[in-house]
FIMAR-666316 format. One record per atom (N, C-alpha, C): x, y, z. Coordinates in steps of 0.02 Angstrom, whole numbers, padded with zeros to 5 digits, always signed. Example, Ala and Ser with C-alpha at 12.3 -4.5 7.8 and 13.67 -1.06 7.14 Angstrom:
! FIMAR-666316
+00660-00284+00390;+00615-00225+00390;+00660-00165+00390;+00642-00112+00354;+00684-00053+00357;+00645+00002+00394;
This chain:
! FIMAR-666316
+07562+05529+03346;+07502+05512+03306;+07474+05444+03326;+07521+05397+03339;+07499+05330+03360;+07461+05333+03426;+07486+05374+03472;+07453+05381+03537;+07383+05411+03530;+07378+05462+03487;+07313+05494+03475;+07263+05444+03446;+07286+05404+03398;+07242+05353+03369;+07219+05303+03421;+07265+05283+03464;+07247+05235+03517;+07196+05265+03565;+07204+05329+03582;+07157+05362+03627;+07087+05365+03596;+07085+05379+03530;+07020+05382+03496;+06987+05313+03497;+07027+05262+03482;+07000+05193+03483;+06975+05175+03552;+07013+05192+03603;+06993+05176+03672;+06929+05213+03690;+06924+05277+03671;+06863+05315+03685;+06802+05284+03652;+06811+05263+03589;+06756+05231+03552;+06736+05166+03585;+06786+05126+03604;+06771+05061+03636;+06736+05070+03703;+06750+05126+03737;+06719+05137+03803;+06648+05161+03797;+06635+05206+03749;+06569+05239+03749;+06519+05208+03700;+06541+05186+03641;+06493+05163+03591;+06453+05101+03613;+06485+05048+03640;+06444+04991+03662;+06393+05009+03715;+06412+05052+03763;+06366+05071+03816;+06307+05112+03788;+06321+05156+03740;+06268+05194+03709;+06220+05149+03671;+06247+05099+03636;+06205+05052+03600;+06161+05012+03647;+06191+04988+03702;+06152+04952+03752;+06097+04997+03781;+06115+05060+03794;+06067+05106+03823;+06009+05118+03775;+06024+05122+03710;+05971+05132+03660;+05924+05072+03658;+05952+05011+03663;+05909+04951+03664;+05863+04952+03726;+05891+04970+03783;+05851+04974+03844;+05798+05028+03837;+05815+05085+03809;+05766+05138+03797;+05710+05114+03752;+05727+05076+03701;+05677+05049+03655;+05629+05002+03691;+05654+04964+03739;+05612+04916+03775;+05558+04951+03816;+05569+05014+03833;+05517+05053+03868;+05471+05081+03814;+05422+05042+03794;+05387+05055+03731;+05332+05108+03734;+05292+05106+03786;+05230+05143+03783;+05233+05214+03810;+05280+05228+03855;+05285+05295+03882;+05359+05314+03889;+05386+05344+03836;+05457+05362+03836;+05470+05414+03890;+05524+05404+03927;+05542+05450+03980;+05573+05514+03952;+05569+05569+03988;+05596+05633+03964;+05671+05627+03948;+05690+05656+03892;+05760+05652+03870;+05807+05681+03922;+05787+05735+03955;+05829+05766+04005;+05846+05719+04062;+05796+05681+04086;+05808+05634+04141;+05849+05574+04118;+05840+05554+04055;+05880+05500+04028;+05954+05519+04026;+05968+05579+04000;+06037+05602+03998;+06066+05613+04068;+06025+05641+04112;+06048+05653+04181;+06066+05588+04216;+06027+05535+04205;+06040+05471+04236;+06106+05442+04210;+06116+05445+04144;+06177+05419+04114;+06238+05458+04140;+06232+05524+04141;+06288+05566+04162;+06303+05559+04236;+06251+05547+04277;+06264+05537+04348;+06309+05476+04357;+06292+05422+04322;+06334+05363+04327;+06404+05374+04300;+06410+05415+04248;+06474+05425+04215;+06522+05471+04254;+06494+05518+04294;+06539+05567+04326;+06532+05567+04403;+06477+05592+04432;+06475+05596+04505;+06481+05528+04540;+06447+05478+04515;+06449+05412+04548;+06520+05384+04548;+06556+05394+04493;+06626+05371+04489;+06669+05408+04540;+06662+05474+04542;+06704+05515+04586;+06691+05499+04659;+06628+05498+04679;+06611+05484+04749;+06632+05413+04769;+06623+05365+04724;+06642+05296+04740;+06717+05291+04750;+06755+05325+04708;+06828+05322+04713;+06851+05352+04780;+06822+05409+04798;+06840+05440+04862;+06824+05394+04921;+06764+05365+04920;+06745+05320+04975;+06790+05259+04978;+06809+05232+04921;+06852+05173+04920;+06922+05189+04945;+06947+05249+04928;+07013+05269+04954;+07012+05275+05030;+06957+05302+05057;+06951+05309+05130;+06946+05240+05163;+06904+05196+05134;+06893+05131+05164;+06952+05084+05154;+06995+05101+05107;+07054+05060+05095;+07106+05067+05151;+07103+05122+05188;+07153+05135+05239;+07153+05080+05293;+07096+05062+05322;+07098+05010+05374;+07115+04940+05346;+07092+04924+05286;+07104+04856+05261;+07174+04848+05232;+07208+04904+05221;+07276+04899+05195;+07323+04865+05244;+07302+04863+05308;+07342+04829+05359;+07348+04754+05345;+07303+04727+05303;+07306+04657+05286;+07368+04641+05244;+07394+04693+05211;+07451+04682+05168;+07430+04656+05100;+07475+04660+05051;+07458+04637+04984;+07445+04562+04982;+07400+04543+04937;+07384+04472+04931;+07312+04463+04908;+07292+04401+04897;+07225+04388+04870;+07171+04406+04920;+07184+04400+04985;+07134+04418+05035;+07119+04492+05033;+07170+04532+05028;+07162+04605+05023;+07123+04624+04960;+07140+04591+04905;+07105+04606+04841;+07032+04586+04844;+07017+04530+04875;+06948+04506+04879;+06905+04553+04922;+06933+04576+04978;+06895+04622+05020;+06880+04686+04983;+06930+04713+04949;+06920+04775+04912;+06872+04769+04855;+06878+04715+04816;+06837+04708+04756;+06768+04680+04770;+06763+04633+04816;+06700+04597+04827;+06656+04627+04882;+06685+04669+04926;+06646+04700+04979;+06643+04776+04972;+06701+04808+04972;+06702+04881+04972;+06677+04910+04906;+06701+04885+04850;+06680+04912+04785;+06605+04905+04773;+06574+04846+04783;+06502+04840+04773;+06461+04887+04817;+06481+04892+04881;+06442+04934+04927;+06446+05008+04907;+06507+05032+04897;+06514+05104+04881;+06484+05121+04813;+06499+05081+04763;+06476+05097+04695;+06400+05093+04689;+06369+05043+04718;+06296+05037+04712;+06260+05090+04753;+06289+05111+04808;+06258+05165+04847;+06259+05230+04807;+06317+05247+04779;+06322+05311+04744;+06287+05309+04676;+06283+05252+04644;+06241+05247+04584;+06167+05252+04603;+06150+05220+04658;+06080+05220+04679;+06054+05287+04702;+06099+05332+04723;+06077+05399+04745;+06037+05433+04690;+06058+05425+04628;+06022+05456+04572;+05950+05433+04570;+05938+05370+04584;+05871+05342+04581;+05828+05366+04640;+05858+05373+04698;+05821+05400+04755;+05805+05474+04743;+05850+05510+04710;+05836+05580+04693;+05778+05584+04643;+05776+05537+04596;+05720+05535+04548;+05654+05524+04585;+05655+05477+04633;+05594+05464+04671;+05573+05525+04711;+05620+05563+04734;+05605+05622+04776;+05581+05681+04733;+05616+05695+04678;+05602+05756+04639;+05557+05744+04579;+05559+05684+04550;+05522+05671+04488;+05482+05607+04495;+05448+05598+04551;+05413+05536+04564;+05359+05521+04513;+05331+05573+04482;+05280+05560+04431;+05307+05522+04371;+05372+05528+04359;+05401+05494+04301;+05411+05419+04313;+05405+05397+04375;+05410+05325+04390;+05339+05298+04394;+05313+05277+04337;+05243+05255+04334;+05236+05180+04342;+05286+05142+04319;+05283+05069+04321;+05352+05042+04340;+05356+04978+04359;+05421+04949+04375;+05471+04954+04318;+05446+04954+04256;+05491+04959+04199;+05531+05025+04200;+05501+05078+04225;+05536+05142+04229;+05596+05138+04276;+05588+05102+04331;+05644+05094+04377;+05701+05056+04346;+05685+05003+04308;+05737+04965+04274;+05772+05009+04223;+05734+05049+04187;+05763+05093+04135;+05812+05143+04166;+05791+05179+04217;+05834+05230+04247;+05895+05198+04280;+05885+05141+04314;+05941+05107+04345;+05991+05082+04294;+05966+05054+04239;+06010+05031+04186;+06050+05087+04155;+06019+05144+04146;+06054+05202+04116;+06110+05227+04161;+06097+05230+04226;+06150+05249+04273;+06207+05199+04268;+06191+05135+04265;+06243+05084+04260;+06284+05089+04197;+06251+05103+04141;+06288+05110+04078;+06334+05171+04079;+06311+05224+04111;+06354+05283+04118;+06416+05267+04160;+06405+05232+04215;+06461+05213+04259;+06510+05169+04221;+06485+05120+04184;+06528+05074+04147;+06568+05111+04094;+06540+05162+04063;+06575+05200+04011;+06639+05230+04038;+06634+05266+04094;+06693+05298+04123;+06742+05247+04150;+06717+05198+04185;+06760+05146+04214;+06798+05110+04159;+06764+05091+04106;+06797+05056+04051;+06850+05099+04018;+06837+05163+04010;+06886+05207+03978;+06952+05205+04017;+06949+05210+04082;+07011+05211+04121;+07044+05142+04124;+07005+05089+04125;+07034+05022+04122;+07069+05010+04055;+07036+05030+04001;+07067+05021+03935;+07130+05063+03928;+07127+05123+03954;+07185+05168+03951;+07243+05138+03990;+07229+05110+04048;+07281+05080+04088;+07312+05019+04052;+07270+04978+04022;+07295+04920+03985;+07339+04941+03927;+07320+04995+03893;+07360+05020+03837;+07428+05045+03861;+07428+05081+03916;+07492+05108+03941;+07539+05053+03964;+07511+04998+03989;+07553+04945+04016;+07575+04895+03962;+07529+04877+03916;+07544+04823+03869;+07527+04839+03797;+07503+04898+03783;+07489+04915+03714;+07416+04908+03695;+07402+04927+03631;+07332+04928+03608;+07301+04858+03605;+07342+04807+03590;+07315+04739+03588;+07285+04718+03654;+07318+04736+03709;+07292+04720+03775;+07227+04757+03789;+07225+04820+03766;+07164+04860+03776;+07105+04829+03737;+07119+04805+03676;+07066+04774+03636;+07041+04709+03668;+07087+04670+03695;+07068+04608+03729;+07025+04624+03791;+07046+04673+03829;+07007+04693+03888;+06939+04719+03868;+06936+04754+03811;+06871+04781+03788;+06822+04725+03773;+06847+04668+03748;+06802+04612+03736;+06770+04589+03801;+06810+04584+03853;+06784+04560+03917;+06737+04612+03949;+06758+04675+03951;+06721+04725+03989;+06663+04756+03950;+06667+04760+03885;+06615+04792+03845;+06568+04742+03812;+06590+04679+03805;+06549+04628+03772;+06528+04575+03822;+06576+04536+03846;+06558+04480+03890;+06525+04504+03955;+06552+04558+03984;+06523+04585+04045;+06496+04656+04034;+06475+04671+03974;+06454+04740+03958;+06390+04762+03992;+06350+04713+04014;+06284+04731+04043;+06285+04729+04119;+06342+04712+04149;+06340+04698+04221;+06323+04759+04264;+06353+04817+04251;+06337+04876+04293;+06264+04896+04285;+06238+04891+04224;+06168+04907+04213;+06123+04858+04251;+06142+04794+04250;+06104+04743+04287;+06102+04759+04361;+06160+04775+04389;+06164+04788+04461;+06117+04846+04481;+06126+04903+04447;+06088+04962+04468;+06015+04958+04447;+06000+04918+04397;+05929+04907+04379;+05893+04873+04436;+05928+04832+04476;+05897+04801+04534;+05875+04854+04585;+05919+04903+04595;+05902+04959+04640;+05842+04997+04612;+05844+05011+04547;+05789+05048+04515;+05724+05011+04519;+05726+04945+04511;+05665+04905+04515;+05637+04908+04585;+05679+04904+04636;+05655+04909+04705;+05622+04975+04719;+05651+05029+04694;+05622+05096+04704;+05555+05102+04667;+05552+05076+04606;+05490+05080+04567;+05435+05038+04599;+05453+04981+04627;+05402+04940+04661;+05376+04976+04723;+05420+05012+04757;+05398+05051+04815;+05351+05106+04794;+05364+05136+04737;+05322+05191+04711;+05254+05166+04689;+05250+05105+04662;+05187+05082+04630;+05149+05032+04672;+05176+05010+04728;+05143+04958+04768;+05092+04989+04816;+05035+04956+04826;+04986+04980+04875;+05002+04957+04946;+05052+04915+04953;+05068+04886+05018;+05124+04924+05053;+05113+04944+05114;+05162+04983+05151;+05227+04944+05161;+05221+04879+05173;+05281+04839+05184;+05326+04840+05123;+05294+04834+05064;+05333+04834+05001;+05367+04902+04991;+05331+04955+05008;+05360+05023+04999;+05421+05033+05043;+05423+04998+05099;+05481+05005+05144;+05537+04957+05124;+05519+04895+05111;+05568+04842+05101;+05598+04841+05030;+05556+04856+04980;+05579+04847+04910;+05642+04886+04893;+05648+04951+04911;+05710+04986+04895;+05772+04956+04928;+05763+04933+04991;+05819+04903+05027;+05840+04838+04993;+05790+04796+04977;+05804+04732+04945;+05835+04743+04876;+05812+04793+04840;+05840+04807+04774;+05913+04827+04779;+05929+04870+04827;+05999+04891+04836;+06042+04832+04859;+06016+04791+04903;+06054+04732+04926;+06065+04683+04869;+06015+04675+04826;+06023+04630+04768;+06077+04657+04722;+06078+04723+04712;+06130+04754+04670;+06199+04741+04699;+06207+04751+04764;+06272+04741+04796;+06292+04667+04793;+06245+04622+04803;+06260+04551+04803;+06283+04527+04735;+06246+04545+04682;+06266+04526+04614;+06333+04556+04596;+06343+04618+04615;+06407+04652+04602;+06463+04616+04638;+06452+04597+04701;+06503+04563+04740;+06520+04495+04711;+06469+04458+04688;+06481+04392+04658;+06523+04399+04595;+06505+04448+04554;+06543+04460+04492;+06616+04475+04508;+06628+04522+04554;+06696+04541+04570;+06735+04484+04603;+06700+04443+04641;+06733+04386+04673;+06761+04338+04621;+06719+04320+04572;+06743+04275+04519;+06797+04306+04477;+06790+04371+04461;+06840+04404+04419;+06906+04411+04455;+06905+04424+04521;+06967+04431+04559;+07003+04364+04566;+06967+04311+04579;+06998+04245+04585;+07026+04220+04519;+07005+04251+04463;+07030+04230+04397;+07105+04238+04392;+07134+04280+04435;+07207+04287+04435;+07241+04223+04459;+07203+04181+04495;+07230+04117+04519;+07208+04059+04476;+07144+04060+04455;+07118+04008+04412;+07064+04037+04367;+07072+04026+04302;+07024+04056+04255;+06955+04028+04262;+06948+03969+04292;+06882+03938+04299;+06836+03980+04344;+06864+04018+04388;+06822+04059+04432;+06783+04112+04393;+06807+04126+04332;+06771+04175+04291;+06701+04151+04273;+06692+04085+04275;+06625+04057+04262;+06575+04081+04314;+06598+04093+04375;+06553+04119+04427;+06525+04187+04405;+06569+04230+04381;+06547+04296+04358;+06501+04290+04298;+06519+04247+04250;+06478+04239+04189;+06408+04214+04206;+06404+04163+04248;+06339+04134+04265;+06296+04183+04304;+06328+04219+04351;+06290+04268+04391;+06265+04325+04348;+06309+04352+04306;+06290+04410+04264;+06237+04391+04213;+06250+04339+04174;+06203+04323+04121;+06138+04291+04147;+06143+04256+04204;+06082+04233+04235;+06039+04291+04258;+06071+04342+04287;+06035+04402+04308;+06007+04440+04249;+06045+04445+04195;+06021+04480+04135;+05960+04446+04105;+05962+04380+04100;+05905+04343+04072;+05843+04351+04116;+05853+04349+04182;+05797+04360+04227;+05768+04430+04219;+05812+04479+04211;+05790+04548+04203;+05753+04558+04137;+05778+04527+04083;+05743+04531+04019;+05673+04501+04025;+05668+04444+04061;+05602+04414+04072;+05555+04462+04109;+05581+04497+04159;+05540+04546+04195;+05520+04604+04150;+05566+04626+04108;+05550+04681+04062;+05493+04662+04016;+05495+04600+03990;+05441+04576+03946;+05375+04573+03985;+05378+04546+04046;+05318+04541+04088;+05289+04610+04101;+05330+04658+04121;+05305+04725+04137;+05279+04760+04074;+05310+04747+04017;+05286+04778+03955;+05217+04752+03937;+05206+04687+03946;+05140+04658+03933;+05088+04687+03981;+05108+04695+04045;+05062+04724+04094;+05046+04796+04077;+05094+04834+04052;+05081+04903+04033;+05029+04907+03978;+05032+04860+03931;+04982+04860+03877;+04912+04846+03905;+04908+04801+03954;+04841+04788+03984;+04814+04850+04019;+04858+04891+04047;+04835+04953+04079;+04806+05001+04026;+04839+05004+03969;+04813+05047+03915;+04743+05024+03893;+04736+04959+03882;+04672+04932+03859;+04617+04946+03911;+04634+04935+03974;+04583+04941+04027;+04565+05013+04043;+04615+05055+04053;+04601+05122+04081;+04586+05175+04028;+04602+05162+03966;+04587+05212+03914;+04518+05202+03883;+04488+05145+03897;+04420+05133+03872;+04372+05187+03895;+04379+05208+03958;+04336+05261+03986;+04348+05327+03948;+04411+05341+03930;+04426+05403+03895;+04395+05404+03826;+04389+05345+03795;+04356+05341+03730;+04282+05354+03738;+04252+05324+03788;+04180+05333+03799;+04163+05406+03814;+04208+05440+03849;+04195+05510+03867;+04220+05560+03814;+04246+05534+03759;+04262+05576+03702;+04331+05609+03703;+04373+05591+03750;+04439+05622+03752;+04487+05589+03701;+04472+05526+03685;+04512+05490+03636;+04464+05464+03582;+04476+05480+03519;+04433+05453+03466;+04436+05377+03463;+04381+05347+03447;+04377+05274+03446;+04428+05243+03398;+04441+05278+03342;+04489+05250+03294;+04561+05253+03318;+04574+05296+03368;+04642+05301+03396;+04655+05249+03450;+04603+05224+03480;+04609+05178+03537;+04651+05116+03521;+04637+05078+03467;+04678+05019+03452;+04750+05037+03434;+04761+05096+03407;+04829+05117+03389;+04869+05131+03453;+04838+05167+03499;+04872+05184+03562;+04890+05121+03602;+04847+05071+03597;+04857+05010+03636;+04905+04960+03603;+04932+04977+03546;+04978+04933+03511;+05042+04970+03494;+05098+04945+03518;+05162+04978+03504;+05176+04980+03429;+05166+04924+03395;+05184+04921+03324;+05137+04964+03282;+05074+04970+03302;+05029+05015+03265;+05050+05087+03275;+05073+05103+03335;+05099+05171+03346;+05158+05184+03299;+05204+05137+03297;+05263+05145+03254;+05242+05154+03181;+05195+05112+03159;+05172+05116+03090;+05139+05183+03075;+05098+05206+03121;+05063+05270+03111;+05112+05328+03107;+05160+05330+03153;+05209+05384+03153;+05255+05380+03092;+05272+05319+03072;+05314+05311+03012;+05278+05336+02950;+05214+05321+02946;+05173+05345+02889;+05174+05421+02885;+05166+05453+02942;+05168+05526+02944;+05237+05553+02927;+05289+05519+02953;+05357+05541+02941;+05375+05536+02867;+05352+05483+02834;+05367+05474+02763;+05333+05527+02720;+05280+05556+02747;+05247+05612+02711;+05285+05677+02721;+05335+05675+02765;+05374+05735+02778;+05343+05783+02828;+05292+05760+02864;+05258+05803+02912;+05290+05794+02981;+05346+05827+02993;+05382+05819+03055;+05343+05844+03116;+05305+05897+03105;+05266+05926+03160;+05214+05876+03184;+05178+05845+03137;+05127+05797+03155;+05159+05735+03187;+05217+05715+03161;+05253+05657+03189;+05270+05670+03262;+05294+05730+03277;+05312+05747+03345;+05250+05751+03390;+05196+05780+03364;+05135+05785+03403;+05105+05716+03419;+05110+05670+03371;+05085+05602+03383;+05123+05569+03440;+05189+05578+03440;+05229+05550+03494;+05207+05578+03562;+05194+05643+03564;+05172+05674+03627;+05102+05648+03646;+05059+05641+03597;+04991+05618+03608;+04991+05547+03637;+05030+05503+03608;+05034+05434+03633;+05064+05432+03703;+05113+05474+03716;+05145+05475+03782;+05095+05499+03835;+05057+05552+03820;+05008+05578+03868;+04954+05526+03882;+04931+05492+03830;+04880+05440+03839;+04906+05383+03883;+04967+05362+03871;+04997+05309+03911;+05006+05330+03984;+05030+05391+03993;+05041+05416+04061;+04975+05421+04098;+04922+05438+04063;+04856+05442+04094;+04834+05372+04117;+04843+05322+04075;+04824+05254+04094;+04863+05230+04155;+04928+05244+04157;+04969+05222+04213;+04950+05260+04277;+04934+05324+04270;+04914+05363+04329;+04848+05337+04357;+04801+05319+04313;+04737+05292+04336;+04747+05224+04371;+04793+05185+04344;+04807+05121+04376;+04836+05132+04446;+04882+05180+04451;+04912+05195+04517;+04860+05220+04566;+04813+05261+04543;+04760+05287+04586;+04716+05230+04611;+04703+05182+04568;+04660+05126+04587;+04694+05078+04634;+04758+05066+04624;+04793+05015+04664;+04824+05043+04728;+04856+05102+04722;+04890+05131+04780;+04841+05166+04826;+04788+05196+04796;+04738+05230+04836;+04733+05303+04819;+04685+05337+04850;+04672+05408+04836;+04734+05449+04853;+04754+05490+04806;+04812+05533+04815;+04799+05598+04778;+04803+05653+04816;+04785+05718+04787;+04829+05735+04727;+04894+05721+04732;+04939+05737+04677;+04922+05696+04615;+04907+05631+04625;+04890+05589+04568;+04825+05612+04536;+04776+05632+04577;+04713+05657+04549;+04724+05720+04508;+04766+05765+04533;+04781+05826+04495;+04816+05809+04430;+04861+05761+04434;+04898+05740+04375;+04851+05711+04322;+04804+05670+04344;+04756+05641+04297;+04714+05696+04264;+04694+05745+04304;+04656+05801+04276;+04696+05839+04224;+04759+05851+04238;+04802+05887+04191;+04812+05847+04127;+04822+05782+04134;+04832+05739+04075;+04769+05737+04032;+04711+05737+04063;+04649+05738+04024;+04641+05804+03987;+04659+05859+04019;+04657+05923+03984;+04707+05925+03927;+04765+05893+03937;+04814+05890+03883;+04787+05851+03824;+04753+05795+03838;+04723+05756+03784;+04672+05797+03745;+04629+05832+03781;+04579+05874+03748;+04610+05928+03706;+04665+05958+03732;+04700+06009+03694;+04731+05981+03631;+04761+05921+03637;+04791+05890+03579;+04739+05872+03527;+04679+05853+03549;+04625+05838+03501;+04604+05901+03463;+04602+05957+03499;+04583+06020+03465;+04636+06041+03414;
């Protein structure tokens, strides 16, 4: 019974913090919520395939470096070089697949950060579970709880931070009008993810010799998180300017009623309007309003992409479909 209780506690410690972080990140994507299926797929990719493939690659790459023999040098190579490279590549595959199969869903740089962060949270969930389980088997539940503080609280955002860099690079490639950016941004994003990951692991590995090295990991992780939050705020403000600018034409042409325009352009007015409907018990209208706001936002972002990236047949078709969707929702 004691073992079962410990397993339940470990499972909760592994998954609940990551789900809460993922919900906060999802909330930050205010104006155009991404499809639930892709959100779940991103999280699950990080939690299962990325873990499995990374482990296999690390086992293979461990064979040549094992000749170094046990010691801090061997540990540093494995944790600071091999682990960041393999894990960020296999986490990043999900984002490249999104760009290939669901490129329409990457409308702004914020979308890349969202999907990358979700993959990272999924990866951290599975990794934390096995680390906590190992600590429990070796030293008991107290050790698992102590480790949970470090991995789920102090460093709980690190995997999301790393893979969000890859996602940001991919999203910049998708939304930039410059050919050089479209080529370089994904590479730079992946390299940034590997570098931050390597710095974190370097400091954490050296902590076995001196606890002060943990400051390297703390400064790198939280400095990166603060920078990323700043970018999220910047991109969110820019998204609102796209709504104000590109939906004005839709109001003039009658696809969006004039009274809806200020509501669509304000996140908090949207929340207030939907809450008002929900409190009346009209779930159908509440759901339709969410769809209506999402279509309007997606239309604004598509028009921005058409203007900045250039003429694109797929984007033009998408804009036409979104306009028909708006007209249908009005009827």
